[in-house]
C-alpha positions in Angstrom: -9.1 5.3 31.3 -6.4 4.4 30.0 -4.7 4.5 26.4 -3.2 1.5 24.3 -1.2 1.5 21.3 -1.9 -1.2 18.9 0.8 -1.7 15.8 -1.9 -2.9 12.6 -0.5 -3.5 9.5 -2.8 -1.5 7.0 -4.8 -4.5 5.5 -4.8 -5.4 9.4 -6.3 -2.1 10.5 -9.3 -2.3 6.9 -10.3 -6.0 8.8 -10.7 -4.4 12.6 -12.6 -1.9 10.4 -14.4 -4.8 8.3 -15.4 -6.2 11.2 -16.3 -3.5 13.1 -18.9 -2.0 9.6 -21.0 -5.1 11.1 -21.9 -4.2 14.0 -24.5 -1.6 15.1 -23.8 1.6 14.1 -24.1 3.5 17.5 -22.4 0.9 19.1 -18.9 1.3 16.7 -19.4 4.9 15.6 -16.8 7.4 17.6 -14.9 4.0 17.7 -14.4 4.2 13.8 -14.2 7.3 13.6 -11.2 6.8 16.1 -9.2 4.5 14.4 -10.1 6.8 10.8 -8.0 10.0 12.6 -5.3 8.4 13.7 -4.7 6.0 11.4 -5.7 8.3 7.7 -2.1 11.2 8.5 -0.5 7.7 8.5 -1.1 6.4 5.2 -1.5 9.4 2.9 0.8 10.3 0.7 1.9 13.1 -1.0 1.0 13.5 -4.4 1.9 10.5 -6.5 2.6 10.7 -10.8 -0.5 9.9 -12.5 -1.4 6.2 -13.3 0.6 5.3 -10.2 -1.3 2.9 -7.2 -2.1 4.6 -4.4 -2.8 3.4 -1.0 -6.0 4.1 0.9 -7.6 3.3 4.5 -11.0 2.0 4.3 -13.2 3.2 6.2 -16.7 0.9 7.2 -20.1 2.9 7.1 -22.7 0.8 8.3 -26.2 2.4 7.9 
């Protein structure tokens, strides 16, 4: 299957993950894991000083 590249903001990515979390797990878990794997290294920041704000990717998990 051909691959495509999308460029989304962190907020947009979290919105997509939130929407995917509303769908049946068996249908979307691989997509959620793929997004998490690709996004995680991009949002990992070096250790911040105490009290500094940290931005995280939230990976939605449905039961």
